[in-house]
C-alpha positions as CSV (number, residue, x, y, z in Angstrom):
1,M,215.0,122.3,173.1
2,S,216.9,121.3,170.0
3,D,218.4,118.0,171.3
4,N,220.0,116.4,174.4
5,N,223.5,117.1,173.2
6,L,225.5,118.3,176.2
7,S,228.4,119.5,174.1
8,C,227.0,123.0,173.5
9,L,223.8,124.3,175.1
10,K,222.4,127.8,175.3
11,I,221.9,128.1,179.1
12,A,220.2,130.9,181.0
13,L,221.6,131.0,184.5
14,V,218.9,132.5,186.8
15,A,220.1,133.7,190.3
16,E,219.7,136.6,192.6
17,Q,223.0,138.3,193.5
18,R,223.3,138.6,197.3
19,S,225.4,141.8,196.9
20,A,222.7,143.5,195.0
21,Y,220.2,143.0,197.8
22,L,222.7,144.1,200.5
23,E,223.3,147.3,198.5
24,L,219.6,148.0,198.7
25,G,219.9,148.0,202.5
26,H,218.7,144.5,203.3
27,S,220.4,142.8,206.3
28,Q,222.9,139.9,206.2
29,E,220.2,137.7,207.7
30,E,217.6,138.7,205.2
31,C,220.0,137.8,202.4
32,A,221.3,134.6,204.0
33,A,219.7,132.3,201.4
34,L,220.7,134.3,198.3
35,T,223.5,133.2,196.1
36,H,227.0,134.6,196.6
37,D,228.5,136.5,193.7
38,G,231.4,134.0,193.8
39,E,228.9,131.1,193.5
40,I,227.3,132.5,190.4
41,K,230.7,133.2,188.8
42,A,231.9,129.7,189.6
43,V,228.9,128.0,188.1
44,A,228.9,130.3,185.0
45,A,232.6,129.8,184.4
46,T,232.3,126.0,184.8
47,L,229.4,125.8,182.5
48,E,231.3,127.9,179.9
49,G,234.4,125.7,180.5
50,L,232.2,122.7,179.6
51,G,231.5,124.4,176.2
52,H,228.1,125.9,176.9
53,D,226.8,129.4,176.1
54,V,225.7,131.1,179.3
55,T,223.4,134.1,179.8
56,L,223.2,135.5,183.3
57,V,219.7,136.4,184.4
58,P,219.8,138.1,187.9
59,G,216.6,137.0,189.5
60,V,212.8,136.8,188.8
61,S,212.4,140.4,187.7
62,S,215.0,140.1,185.1
63,L,213.6,136.8,184.0
64,V,210.2,138.4,183.5
65,E,211.9,141.1,181.3
66,H,213.6,138.4,179.2
67,L,210.3,136.5,178.8
68,A,208.4,139.6,177.8
69,A,211.0,140.5,175.2
70,G,211.1,137.0,173.8
71,K,214.8,136.5,174.6
72,H,214.0,133.1,176.0
73,K,213.2,131.5,172.6
74,N,216.8,130.4,171.9
75,W,217.4,129.0,175.4
76,D,217.9,125.2,175.5
77,L,217.7,125.1,179.3
78,V,217.6,127.3,182.4
79,F,220.0,126.6,185.2
80,N,217.9,127.7,188.1
81,M,219.8,128.9,191.2
82,A,217.1,131.4,192.2
83,Q,216.0,131.2,195.9
84,G,213.5,134.1,195.7
85,F,213.1,136.9,198.1
86,H,209.5,137.7,198.8
87,G,206.6,135.5,200.0
88,P,206.2,132.1,201.6
89,A,206.6,130.2,198.3
90,R,209.5,132.3,196.9
91,E,211.6,129.4,195.7
92,S,208.7,128.4,193.4
93,H,208.4,131.7,191.5
94,V,211.1,131.1,188.9
95,P,210.0,127.4,188.2
96,A,206.4,128.5,187.9
97,L,207.2,131.1,185.2
98,L,209.4,128.6,183.4
99,E,206.6,126.0,183.4
100,A,204.2,128.5,182.1
101,Y,206.5,129.2,179.1
102,L,207.4,125.5,178.6
103,I,211.1,126.2,179.2
104,P,213.2,123.2,180.5
105,Y,215.1,123.9,183.7
106,T,217.2,122.3,186.4
107,F,216.0,121.2,189.8
108,S,212.6,120.7,191.3
109,D,209.3,121.9,189.9
110,A,207.2,124.8,191.4
111,A,204.9,122.5,193.4
112,T,207.8,120.7,195.1
113,M,209.7,124.0,195.7
114,A,206.6,125.5,197.4
115,L,206.0,122.3,199.4
116,C,209.5,122.1,200.8
117,Q,209.6,125.8,201.6
118,N,206.9,125.1,204.2
119,K,208.3,122.9,206.9
120,A,204.9,122.1,208.4
121,C,203.6,120.9,205.0
122,T,206.8,119.0,204.4
123,K,206.4,117.1,207.7
124,I,202.8,116.3,207.0
125,M,203.8,114.8,203.7
126,L,206.7,112.9,205.1
127,H,204.5,111.4,207.8
128,H,202.1,110.2,205.1
129,Y,205.0,108.3,203.5
130,G,206.3,107.0,206.8
131,V,209.5,109.1,206.8
132,P,210.4,110.1,210.3
133,S,210.5,113.7,211.5
134,A,210.1,115.2,214.9
135,P,206.6,115.5,216.4
136,F,205.4,119.0,216.0
137,V,202.6,121.6,216.1
138,A,202.3,124.7,213.8
139,I,201.1,127.9,215.5
140,P,199.1,129.9,212.9
141,S,200.3,133.4,212.2
142,E,196.9,134.9,213.4
143,C,197.1,133.0,216.8
144,S,197.8,135.7,219.4
145,S,198.5,133.3,222.3
146,I,199.9,129.8,222.5
147,S,197.6,128.8,225.3
148,S,195.0,127.7,222.8
149,I,197.4,125.1,221.3
150,H,199.1,124.1,224.5
151,A,197.3,120.8,224.7
152,T,198.6,119.8,221.2
153,L,202.3,120.5,221.9
154,P,204.8,117.6,221.9
155,P,204.7,116.0,225.3
156,E,208.2,116.6,226.6
157,Y,210.6,119.5,226.8
158,P,213.0,120.6,225.5
159,L,211.2,121.8,222.4
160,F,212.6,123.7,219.4
161,V,210.8,126.8,217.9
162,K,211.4,128.1,214.3
163,P,209.7,130.0,211.5
164,A,207.8,127.7,209.2
165,T,209.0,129.0,205.8
166,E,212.6,130.2,206.3
167,G,215.8,128.5,205.3
168,S,219.6,129.1,205.9
169,S,219.0,129.0,209.6
170,K,217.3,132.4,209.5
171,G,215.6,133.2,212.8
172,I,217.6,130.7,214.6
173,D,219.6,131.6,217.7
174,R,220.1,130.2,221.2
175,F,216.6,131.2,222.3
176,N,215.0,128.7,219.9
177,K,215.6,125.7,222.2
178,V,213.2,126.1,225.1
179,N,213.0,124.2,228.3
180,D,209.7,125.3,229.7
181,Y,206.4,127.0,228.9
182,V,207.7,130.5,229.8
183,E,210.7,130.1,227.4
184,L,208.4,128.8,224.7
185,E,206.1,131.7,224.9
186,L,209.0,134.2,224.7
187,A,210.5,132.4,221.8
188,V,207.2,132.3,219.9
189,Q,206.7,136.0,220.5
190,K,210.2,136.9,219.3
191,L,209.7,135.0,216.1
192,K,206.2,136.4,215.5
193,A,207.7,139.9,215.8
194,K,210.6,139.1,213.5
195,F,208.5,137.2,210.9
196,P,205.0,138.8,210.9
197,G,202.4,136.8,209.0
198,Q,204.4,133.6,209.2
199,D,203.4,130.4,211.0
200,I,205.7,129.2,213.8
201,L,206.7,125.6,214.1
202,V,207.2,123.9,217.6
203,E,208.7,120.5,217.5
204,S,210.5,118.0,219.8
205,F,214.2,118.9,220.2
206,L,216.4,116.3,218.6
207,S,219.6,115.8,220.6
208,G,221.7,113.5,218.4
209,K,224.1,113.9,215.6
210,E,223.2,116.2,212.6
211,F,224.1,115.4,209.0
212,T,223.3,117.0,205.7
213,V,223.0,114.4,202.9
214,S,223.8,115.4,199.3
215,I,221.7,113.7,196.6
216,L,222.1,113.5,192.8
217,G,219.4,112.4,190.5
218,T,215.6,112.2,190.1
219,G,213.2,109.5,191.3
220,H,214.5,106.0,191.5
221,D,217.7,107.2,189.8
222,S,218.6,109.3,192.8
223,R,221.7,108.4,194.8
224,V,223.7,109.8,197.7
225,I,226.9,111.5,196.6
226,G,228.2,112.6,200.0
227,I,227.3,113.4,203.6
228,R,228.4,116.2,205.9
229,E,228.3,116.1,209.7
230,H,228.0,119.2,211.9
231,I,230.6,119.2,214.6
232,W,230.1,121.4,217.6
233,Q,233.3,122.9,219.2
234,T,233.7,124.3,222.7
235,F,235.7,127.4,223.5
236,P,236.3,129.6,226.6
237,E,233.5,132.1,227.0
238,N,234.2,135.8,228.0
239,G,237.6,134.9,229.4
240,S,236.2,132.7,232.2
241,G,236.8,129.1,233.0
242,S,233.4,128.1,231.6
243,H,233.0,127.0,228.0
244,A,230.4,128.0,225.4
245,T,228.9,125.3,223.3
246,E,226.2,125.1,220.7
247,E,223.9,122.3,219.7
248,F,222.5,123.6,216.4
249,A,223.3,126.0,213.6
250,S,222.2,129.6,213.6
251,W,222.6,132.0,210.6
252,K,225.4,133.8,212.5
253,S,227.3,130.5,213.1
254,K,227.3,130.0,209.3
255,L,228.7,133.4,208.7
256,S,231.2,133.9,211.5
257,E,234.8,132.9,211.1
258,G,235.4,132.1,214.7
259,C,232.2,130.2,215.2
260,L,231.7,126.9,217.1
261,L,230.4,125.1,214.0
262,R,232.8,122.8,212.1
263,Y,232.1,120.3,209.4
264,N,233.2,116.8,208.6
265,D,232.8,115.5,205.0
266,A,234.8,112.3,205.3
267,H,232.7,109.3,206.5
268,D,232.6,105.5,206.3
269,M,229.6,105.1,204.1
270,D,229.1,101.6,205.5
271,D,228.7,102.9,209.0
272,A,225.2,101.9,210.3
273,Q,224.2,105.4,211.4
274,V,225.5,107.0,208.2
275,K,223.6,104.4,206.1
276,A,220.4,105.0,208.1
277,A,220.7,108.8,207.6
278,C,221.3,108.3,203.9
279,Q,218.3,106.0,203.5
280,V,215.9,108.4,205.3
281,A,217.2,111.3,203.1
282,L,216.6,109.3,199.9
283,D,213.2,108.3,201.1
284,S,212.2,111.9,201.7
285,W,213.8,113.1,198.4
286,T,211.7,110.6,196.3
287,A,208.5,111.1,198.4
288,L,208.5,114.8,197.8
289,G,209.4,114.6,194.0
290,C,212.7,116.4,194.2
291,R,214.9,116.4,191.1
292,D,218.4,116.6,189.8
293,A,220.4,117.5,193.0
294,G,220.0,118.9,196.4
295,R,220.3,118.1,200.1
296,V,218.3,116.7,203.0
297,D,219.2,117.7,206.6
298,I,219.0,114.9,209.1
299,R,219.2,114.9,212.9
300,F,219.1,111.8,215.2
301,N,216.7,111.9,218.1
302,S,219.5,110.8,220.5
303,D,223.1,109.5,220.7
304,G,222.0,106.0,221.7
305,A,222.4,102.8,219.8
306,D,218.7,102.8,218.9
307,A,218.8,106.5,217.7
308,V,216.4,107.3,214.8
309,P,217.3,109.7,212.0
310,N,214.7,112.4,211.5
311,V,214.3,114.8,208.6
312,L,214.9,118.4,209.6
313,E,214.6,120.0,206.2
314,V,214.6,119.1,202.5
315,N,216.5,121.5,200.2
316,P,215.4,120.9,196.6
317,I,217.7,123.8,195.6
318,A,221.1,123.9,197.3
319,G,224.2,126.1,197.4
320,L,226.8,125.4,194.8
321,L,229.8,127.5,196.0
322,P,232.9,125.3,195.5
323,G,234.9,124.6,198.6
324,H,232.1,125.9,200.9
325,S,228.6,124.6,200.1
326,P,227.9,121.1,201.4
327,L,226.7,119.7,198.1
328,P,229.8,120.3,196.0
329,A,232.2,119.8,199.0
330,S,230.8,116.4,200.1
331,A,230.6,115.4,196.4
332,E,234.2,116.2,195.8
333,E,235.2,114.3,199.0
334,N,233.6,111.2,197.3
335,G,235.4,111.7,194.0
336,L,232.8,113.8,192.1
337,S,234.4,117.0,190.8
338,F,232.5,120.3,190.5
339,E,232.6,119.9,186.6
340,A,231.2,116.4,186.9
341,L,228.5,117.5,189.3
342,L,227.2,120.2,187.1
343,T,227.4,117.9,184.0
344,A,225.3,115.3,185.9
345,I,222.8,117.9,186.9
346,L,222.4,119.0,183.3
347,D,222.1,115.4,182.2
348,S,219.4,114.7,184.8
349,A,217.4,117.7,183.7
350,L,217.7,116.9,180.0
351,R,216.7,113.3,180.4
352,R,213.3,114.3,181.8
353,N,210.4,113.8,179.4
354,L,209.8,117.5,178.8
355,P,207.2,118.8,176.2
356,E,208.6,119.8,172.8
357,S,205.8,122.4,172.2
358,P,206.9,125.7,170.8
359,H,207.5,128.4,173.5
360,V,204.5,130.7,174.0
361,E,204.5,134.2,172.7
362,S,204.5,137.0,175.4
C-alpha cells in the first residue's frame, strides 16, 4: 500500500452477484445472503465518486484468477463485500486469501468471519465474555435423534430451532418456534433435511423487542451509528376475521412486498432499552474482534421492565444497499450519509497496522 491518502486509491471491489447465481439455477433462498447487483453498483459508483479507481472482482473464483495473474499488485485495498456461497465458513474465504497475499482489506479478518458464521461458537465466545445470549444446545449433524440431547435442552418451551451456520434468515419459517417436544422433533428433522451436514441450534425463544444495531469502527474506536427495530404488523388472514401475525423474520418476509415485517430507524438514543441494546451490541462487537462496520442483532427476553437484551447474531459483513440495508439506512437516519459511511469504512481499514511487506508472487 503506497500511503494512507484517501484522495485516490486503487480499490478492488470483491462481491458475488446474486443475479449470476440465480441464473445458474440456485433458488432465491439459497442466494438470500448474496449481494444485489444494485448494491454492488451503488458502492462502486460511490467509491468512484469519491475519487477512487475501482476494479470489480465478482467473487472468490475471480479473485483467485486475479491473484494467479498478479493483477493484485497495484491494489491499495480490497473492499470486501463477498459473503461466500459454499461451506460452513464461506464468509472467511476471501479474507483468508487476502491475508495469505498480504493485501489490505475492509471488514473483519478470516478468523472472526468464520467464528461469527457459526452461531453456536459465537454464543460460546460471548458467554466467555459475559455477553448475554439465549440458553442453547447444538445438535450435531451426525445425531440421528434428539432423544440423546433431550436432557440438555433449555428448560422451558417455547424454543427456537435454526441452522447453525446460515444467515439472512435462511431456513426460518413459522415452524421454527416450537411449543413442545413433538414440534421440536419435526422442526429439527425439517432443518436436517434442508441443510444436510449442518448442526442445528435449539435455544430459548426470546419474546421481546428485536433490534439490529449498526456499528462503525474497530476495537475501542467502535461506536453505534444507528439502530433499527423490527415491527410486526397484523393483517386479515384468508379473508376471515382472524389476523395473521409473526414474531420473527423469515427469509420470505424480507423479500415479500406485502409482508408483516416493517422497520423503524428513528429512536431516542437515550431511551434505557435502546441504550442497553447498543451496549450489548458494542460488547459483542469488540469481544469477537469485528472491524470497520457491521451489525449486531439483538432481541430482548421479554417486554417487561427488567427485560435483558440478548445477542441473536453478529454480522461482521453487512448489506450496503442504500435505502434498504439496515446499516446505511440507520446511519443516514442519524446524519451519516452513504458517502460518509464508505469513507469512514475505508479510513478504519487504512488506519490498521498492516504489514508493508511486498506482495507474494503467485
